[in-house]
Structure formats: C-alpha cells, structure tokens
N, CA and C atoms as a LAMMPS dump frame, in Angstrom:
ITEM: TIMESTEP
0
ITEM: NUMBER OF ATOMS
348
ITEM: BOX BOUNDS ff ff ff
-5.0000000000000000e+02 5.0000000000000000e+02
-5.0000000000000000e+02 5.0000000000000000e+02
-5.0000000000000000e+02 5.0000000000000000e+02
ITEM: ATOMS id mol type element x y z
1 1 1 N -418.999 262.529 -70.106
2 1 2 C -419.859 263.215 -69.298
3 1 3 C -420.843 261.904 -68.758
4 2 1 N -420.725 261.43 -67.285
5 2 2 C -421.637 260.626 -67.239
6 2 3 C -422.812 261.196 -66.452
7 3 1 N -424.239 260.852 -66.915
8 3 2 C -425.79 261.458 -66.8
9 3 3 C -426.097 259.836 -65.638
10 4 1 N -426.881 260.721 -64.493
11 4 2 C -427.109 259.921 -63.606
12 4 3 C -428.318 259.346 -63.732
13 5 1 N -428.82 258.16 -63.16
14 5 2 C -429.877 257.913 -63.469
15 5 3 C -430.727 257.772 -61.669
16 6 1 N -432.021 258.573 -61.653
17 6 2 C -432.753 258.21 -60.143
18 6 3 C -434.058 257.292 -60.674
19 7 1 N -434.498 257.06 -59.69
20 7 2 C -435.601 256.514 -59.646
21 7 3 C -436.638 256.618 -58.491
22 8 1 N -437.893 257.312 -58.548
23 8 2 C -438.892 257.245 -57.765
24 8 3 C -439.594 256.276 -57.466
25 9 1 N -439.082 255.46 -55.976
26 9 2 C -439.369 254.13 -55.471
27 9 3 C -440.299 253.948 -54.644
28 10 1 N -441.217 252.592 -54.483
29 10 2 C -441.685 252.477 -53.633
30 10 3 C -441.443 251.161 -53.22
31 11 1 N -440.336 250.915 -52.104
32 11 2 C -440.142 249.217 -51.785
33 11 3 C -441.397 247.952 -51.702
34 12 1 N -442.8 248.368 -51.566
35 12 2 C -443.826 247.867 -51.329
36 12 3 C -444.205 247.347 -52.304
37 13 1 N -444.243 248.436 -53.453
38 13 2 C -444.778 248.137 -54.77
39 13 3 C -443.928 246.654 -55.765
40 14 1 N -444.533 246.014 -56.415
41 14 2 C -443.644 245.078 -56.877
42 14 3 C -443.189 245.417 -58.266
43 15 1 N -443.887 246.281 -59.089
44 15 2 C -443.276 247.124 -60.379
45 15 3 C -441.854 248.072 -59.759
46 16 1 N -442.002 248.391 -58.568
47 16 2 C -440.595 249.27 -58.699
48 16 3 C -439.754 248.65 -58.341
49 17 1 N -440.017 247.236 -57.512
50 17 2 C -439.01 246.564 -57.224
51 17 3 C -438.207 246.003 -58.533
52 18 1 N -439.183 245.725 -59.573
53 18 2 C -438.573 244.894 -60.452
54 18 3 C -437.815 245.813 -61.385
55 19 1 N -438.251 247.31 -61.229
56 19 2 C -437.586 248.176 -62.084
57 19 3 C -436.38 248.151 -61.365
58 20 1 N -436.074 248.568 -60.046
59 20 2 C -434.915 248.669 -59.599
60 20 3 C -433.897 247.517 -59.64
61 21 1 N -434.354 246.659 -59.494
62 21 2 C -433.606 245.019 -60.004
63 21 3 C -433.186 244.938 -61.403
64 22 1 N -434.287 245.669 -62.182
65 22 2 C -433.779 245.422 -63.603
66 22 3 C -432.521 246.443 -63.805
67 23 1 N -432.547 247.531 -63.179
68 23 2 C -431.299 248.76 -63.533
69 23 3 C -430.363 248.656 -62.858
70 24 1 N -430.352 247.22 -61.25
71 24 2 C -429.024 246.843 -60.875
72 24 3 C -428.669 245.819 -61.643
73 25 1 N -429.395 244.532 -62.322
74 25 2 C -428.963 243.944 -63.214
75 25 3 C -427.758 244.781 -64.659
76 26 1 N -428.048 246.251 -65.076
77 26 2 C -427.989 246.36 -66.149
78 26 3 C -426.704 247.42 -65.586
79 27 1 N -426.411 247.196 -64.024
80 27 2 C -425.67 248.037 -63.588
81 27 3 C -425.327 249.524 -63.547
82 28 1 N -426.639 249.752 -63.309
83 28 2 C -427.303 251.216 -63.193
84 28 3 C -427.469 251.494 -61.717
85 29 1 N -426.796 251.89 -61.095
86 29 2 C -426.962 252.392 -59.374
87 29 3 C -427.747 253.64 -59.316
88 30 1 N -428.989 253.695 -59.38
89 30 2 C -429.453 254.466 -59.622
90 30 3 C -429.573 255.587 -58.175
91 31 1 N -430 256.783 -58.127
92 31 2 C -430.669 257.814 -57.273
93 31 3 C -431.669 257.203 -56.731
94 32 1 N -431.736 256.374 -55.433
95 32 2 C -433.36 256.172 -55.381
96 32 3 C -433.92 257.095 -54.109
97 33 1 N -435.246 257.285 -54.455
98 33 2 C -436.189 258.53 -53.895
99 33 3 C -437.138 257.497 -53.437
100 34 1 N -437.145 257.657 -52.391
101 34 2 C -438.772 257.193 -51.719
102 34 3 C -439.37 258.228 -51.305
103 35 1 N -440.275 258.466 -52.577
104 35 2 C -441.091 259.567 -52.873
105 35 3 C -442.163 259.367 -51.402
106 36 1 N -442.332 258.843 -51.196
107 36 2 C -443.748 258.49 -50.437
108 36 3 C -443.334 259.192 -49.027
109 37 1 N -441.949 258.998 -48.379
110 37 2 C -441.268 259.8 -47.592
111 37 3 C -441.003 260.776 -47.783
112 38 1 N -440.492 260.833 -48.697
113 38 2 C -439.93 262.526 -49.237
114 38 3 C -440.657 263.29 -51.157
115 39 1 N -441.969 263.113 -50.662
116 39 2 C -442.961 263.711 -51.637
117 39 3 C -441.952 264.555 -52.383
118 40 1 N -442.564 264.699 -53.672
119 40 2 C -441.935 266.197 -54.457
120 40 3 C -442.85 266.99 -54.298
121 41 1 N -442.031 268.438 -54.893
122 41 2 C -442.68 269.306 -54.414
123 41 3 C -443.613 269.67 -55.435
124 42 1 N -444.313 271.01 -56.055
125 42 2 C -445.214 271.063 -57
126 42 3 C -444.17 271.525 -58.3
127 43 1 N -443.164 271.995 -57.78
128 43 2 C -442.527 271.856 -59.261
129 43 3 C -441.969 271.363 -59.498
130 44 1 N -441.189 270.158 -58.711
131 44 2 C -440.384 268.846 -59.35
132 44 3 C -441.824 267.67 -59.701
133 45 1 N -442.724 267.946 -59.371
134 45 2 C -444.373 266.905 -59.948
135 45 3 C -444.272 267.827 -61.467
136 46 1 N -444.654 269.119 -61.52
137 46 2 C -444.514 269.632 -62.918
138 46 3 C -443.548 269.169 -64.109
139 47 1 N -441.6 269.121 -63.449
140 47 2 C -440.961 268.886 -64.605
141 47 3 C -441.006 267.47 -64.448
142 48 1 N -441.308 266.725 -63.67
143 48 2 C -441.497 265.129 -64.162
144 48 3 C -442.308 265.045 -65.151
145 49 1 N -443.635 265.723 -65.023
146 49 2 C -444.937 265.238 -65.928
147 49 3 C -444.38 266.217 -67.39
148 50 1 N -443.319 267.184 -67.302
149 50 2 C -442.859 267.644 -68.233
150 50 3 C -441.891 266.799 -68.745
151 51 1 N -441.018 265.716 -68.725
152 51 2 C -440.201 264.885 -68.964
153 51 3 C -440.831 264.019 -69.492
154 52 1 N -441.913 263.096 -68.659
155 52 2 C -442.403 262.504 -69.21
156 52 3 C -443.953 262.748 -70.49
157 53 1 N -443.757 264.148 -70.552
158 53 2 C -444.877 264.269 -71.803
159 53 3 C -446.352 263.893 -71.396
160 54 1 N -447.022 264.018 -69.806
161 54 2 C -448.117 263.546 -69.597
162 54 3 C -448.887 264.956 -68.967
163 55 1 N -449.864 264.245 -68.848
164 55 2 C -450.713 265.052 -68.042
165 55 3 C -450.6 264.642 -66.42
166 56 1 N -451.292 265.375 -65.847
167 56 2 C -451.149 264.827 -64.344
168 56 3 C -452.071 264.009 -64.086
169 57 1 N -453.527 264.02 -64.622
170 57 2 C -453.967 262.621 -64.775
171 57 3 C -453.786 261.396 -65.097
172 58 1 N -452.792 261.242 -65.871
173 58 2 C -452.459 260.113 -66.758
174 58 3 C -451.147 259.56 -66.138
175 59 1 N -450.731 260.529 -65.007
176 59 2 C -449.867 260.165 -63.895
177 59 3 C -450.484 259.63 -62.573
178 60 1 N -451.459 259.456 -62.462
179 60 2 C -452.636 259.533 -61.418
180 60 3 C -453.213 257.859 -61.159
181 61 1 N -452.946 257.331 -60.325
182 61 2 C -453.594 256.057 -59.998
183 61 3 C -454.839 255.831 -59.645
184 62 1 N -455.978 256.16 -60.436
185 62 2 C -457.418 256.466 -60.475
186 62 3 C -458.269 255.64 -59.949
187 63 1 N -457.724 254.263 -59.511
188 63 2 C -458.338 253.186 -58.858
189 63 3 C -457.864 253.088 -57.101
190 64 1 N -457.426 254.538 -56.685
191 64 2 C -457.282 254.323 -55.457
192 64 3 C -458.136 254.822 -54.763
193 65 1 N -458.711 254.822 -53.836
194 65 2 C -459.661 254.733 -53.196
195 65 3 C -459.669 256.338 -52.832
196 66 1 N -458.509 257.194 -52.204
197 66 2 C -458.167 258.266 -52.172
198 66 3 C -458.696 259.285 -53.553
199 67 1 N -458.301 258.817 -54.465
200 67 2 C -458.458 259.529 -55.544
201 67 3 C -460.1 259.34 -55.831
202 68 1 N -460.688 258.344 -55.579
203 68 2 C -462.234 258.895 -55.559
204 68 3 C -462.772 259.494 -55.06
205 69 1 N -462.135 260.096 -53.659
206 69 2 C -462.982 261.25 -53.181
207 69 3 C -462.479 262.326 -53.414
208 70 1 N -462.03 262.586 -54.299
209 70 2 C -461.627 264.064 -55.017
210 70 3 C -462.574 264.409 -55.586
211 71 1 N -462.962 265.737 -55.606
212 71 2 C -464.292 266.4 -56.844
213 71 3 C -463.424 266.273 -57.939
214 72 1 N -464.946 266.748 -58.765
215 72 2 C -464.379 266.649 -60.181
216 72 3 C -463.366 267.792 -60.302
217 73 1 N -464.089 268.841 -59.464
218 73 2 C -463.047 270.444 -60.077
219 73 3 C -461.482 270.328 -59.709
220 74 1 N -461.051 269.091 -58.938
221 74 2 C -459.743 268.994 -58.536
222 74 3 C -459.398 267.708 -59.692
223 75 1 N -460.093 267.084 -60.353
224 75 2 C -459.768 266.185 -61.465
225 75 3 C -459.618 266.911 -62.371
226 76 1 N -460.159 267.472 -62.514
227 76 2 C -460.264 268.349 -64.091
228 76 3 C -459.705 269.623 -64.173
229 77 1 N -458.483 270.041 -62.754
230 77 2 C -457.703 271.132 -62.93
231 77 3 C -456.443 271.096 -62.89
232 78 1 N -455.494 271.141 -64.144
233 78 2 C -454.178 270.378 -63.565
234 78 3 C -453.37 270.503 -62.635
235 79 1 N -453.96 272.036 -62.466
236 79 2 C -452.397 272.57 -61.735
237 79 3 C -453.071 272.123 -60.072
238 80 1 N -454.26 272.029 -59.705
239 80 2 C -455.328 271.851 -58.497
240 80 3 C -454.811 270.198 -58.33
241 81 1 N -455.047 269.375 -59.611
242 81 2 C -454.706 267.637 -59.536
243 81 3 C -453.195 267.782 -59.042
244 82 1 N -451.979 268.54 -59.662
245 82 2 C -450.66 268.365 -59.149
246 82 3 C -450.248 268.452 -57.608
247 83 1 N -451.429 269.243 -56.996
248 83 2 C -451.283 269.381 -55.702
249 83 3 C -452.256 268.72 -55.007
250 84 1 N -453.176 267.979 -55.678
251 84 2 C -453.281 267.288 -54.482
252 84 3 C -452.522 265.761 -54.346
253 85 1 N -451.462 265.717 -55.888
254 85 2 C -450.893 264.254 -55.944
255 85 3 C -449.242 264.233 -54.802
256 86 1 N -448.901 265.891 -55.118
257 86 2 C -447.926 266.532 -54.016
258 86 3 C -448.667 266.027 -52.059
259 87 1 N -449.795 266.238 -52.297
260 87 2 C -450.059 266.375 -50.954
261 87 3 C -450.433 264.548 -50.628
262 88 1 N -450.546 263.337 -51.637
263 88 2 C -451.131 262.335 -51.64
264 88 3 C -450.375 261.822 -52.47
265 89 1 N -449.153 261.41 -52.454
266 89 2 C -447.888 261.342 -53.221
267 89 3 C -448.438 259.082 -53.672
268 90 1 N -449.115 258.696 -52.764
269 90 2 C -449.587 257.471 -52.781
270 90 3 C -450.307 257.36 -54.51
271 91 1 N -450.473 258.251 -55.088
272 91 2 C -451.647 258.555 -56.013
273 91 3 C -450.694 258.567 -56.95
274 92 1 N -449.292 258.763 -57.125
275 92 2 C -448.586 259.051 -57.845
276 92 3 C -448.167 257.605 -59.135
277 93 1 N -448.544 257.414 -59.934
278 93 2 C -447.507 256.087 -60.489
279 93 3 C -446.398 255.928 -60.544
280 94 1 N -445.538 254.654 -60.172
281 94 2 C -444.141 254.05 -59.796
282 94 3 C -444.078 253.15 -61.108
283 95 1 N -442.977 252.799 -60.852
284 95 2 C -441.881 254.083 -60.703
285 95 3 C -441.824 254.943 -61.756
286 96 1 N -441.236 256.058 -61.538
287 96 2 C -440.557 256.976 -62.339
288 96 3 C -439.251 256.957 -62.092
289 97 1 N -438.423 256.666 -63.698
290 97 2 C -436.803 256.234 -63.715
291 97 3 C -437.005 257.634 -64.34
292 98 1 N -435.565 258.616 -64.203
293 98 2 C -435.18 259.957 -64.76
294 98 3 C -433.923 259.375 -64.868
295 99 1 N -433.951 260.096 -66.392
296 99 2 C -431.752 260.094 -66.708
297 99 3 C -431.71 261.188 -67.745
298 100 1 N -431.213 262.332 -66.824
299 100 2 C -430.835 263.46 -67.86
300 100 3 C -432.164 263.695 -67.679
301 101 1 N -432.668 264.598 -69.033
302 101 2 C -433.748 265.292 -69.008
303 101 3 C -434.727 264.334 -70.065
304 102 1 N -434.79 263.051 -69.684
305 102 2 C -435.838 261.923 -70.117
306 102 3 C -436.441 261.114 -68.892
307 103 1 N -437.825 261.067 -68.914
308 103 2 C -438.069 260.083 -67.979
309 103 3 C -438.945 259.074 -68.262
310 104 1 N -439.004 258.142 -67.913
311 104 2 C -440.365 257.075 -68.276
312 104 3 C -440.742 256.717 -66.854
313 105 1 N -441.9 255.876 -66.938
314 105 2 C -442.667 255.494 -65.934
315 105 3 C -442.717 253.81 -66.247
316 106 1 N -441.512 253.489 -65.264
317 106 2 C -441.01 252.209 -65.475
318 106 3 C -442.096 250.917 -64.772
319 107 1 N -442.851 250.583 -65.649
320 107 2 C -443.735 250.023 -65.073
321 107 3 C -443.409 248.398 -66.56
322 108 1 N -443.041 248.537 -67.136
323 108 2 C -442.684 247.258 -67.746
324 108 3 C -441.173 248.034 -68.351
325 109 1 N -440.185 246.448 -68.572
326 109 2 C -438.664 246.294 -68.925
327 109 3 C -439.032 247.129 -70.402
328 110 1 N -439.435 247.248 -71.196
329 110 2 C -439.516 248.314 -72.529
330 110 3 C -439.646 249.611 -71.799
331 111 1 N -440.311 249.609 -71.351
332 111 2 C -440.247 251.296 -71.178
333 111 3 C -438.823 251.671 -70.629
334 112 1 N -438.318 250.986 -69.972
335 112 2 C -437.188 251.095 -69.116
336 112 3 C -435.747 251.422 -70.146
337 113 1 N -436.162 250.527 -71.445
338 113 2 C -435.127 249.92 -72.392
339 113 3 C -435.163 251.454 -72.984
340 114 1 N -436.453 251.942 -73.052
341 114 2 C -436.389 252.832 -73.7
342 114 3 C -435.763 254.225 -73.67
343 115 1 N -435.845 254.289 -71.923
344 115 2 C -434.836 255.434 -71.565
345 115 3 C -433.543 254.977 -71.856
346 116 1 N -433.222 254.148 -71.591
347 116 2 C -431.517 253.318 -71.391
348 116 3 C -430.945 253.606 -72.906
C-alpha cells in the first residue's frame, strides 16, 4: 500500500520551498495544498494539531502583526485560536508535511526525515 504525502505549502516562504525541493529530491511528489488560497476547515486544523501533537499556539506564527491584534481571551482559548487560524491562515506555521497518520512542521530537513 502506498501512503501519499501532502504538504501545506506557501510558495513565498523559503522554508516551504526548501521542504518541497527536498521532498522532490527524495522522489516524493506530494499533494500540494496552497493553504493560503484554500484555508483549512476547523476540523482539518484540529486533525493536523492532533497529528502534530501540538496545541494551536504552538502552530501559530506569534511574531506576525495580525497575531498581535488578537485579544488574550482568543490566544488563551484553544477553540477560539483554532477558529482565528482558520480565518487567518497566514498565521499557521509552515510547511506542514503529512504522511498517513503522521505530520511534521518541516522547517528543517531533520524534521522531514523523521516523517519519511
């Protein structure tokens, strides 16, 4: 059985481009999801967080200006923060690489290798 690989990709992000290039060098042709154009649903993001074993805040780009506008009650509430990330997908850390029932934030080659 072949387990497909997918990547939540932002072509403007150098780490995301590097991850995609690395996968291609490994002869892995992932399904590419341009998550800024096709944001995840709340349930998709909840599932990704489970696969990553992370809380929403750990997957959030907290240095972005948009994040800094969120009130503390959103930041400190898992459900509200997930909904905010769905509404503002730019704040989701990238790239996310998914293979079967496992996923990693592929900002480093070693993280990608853990998944492969």
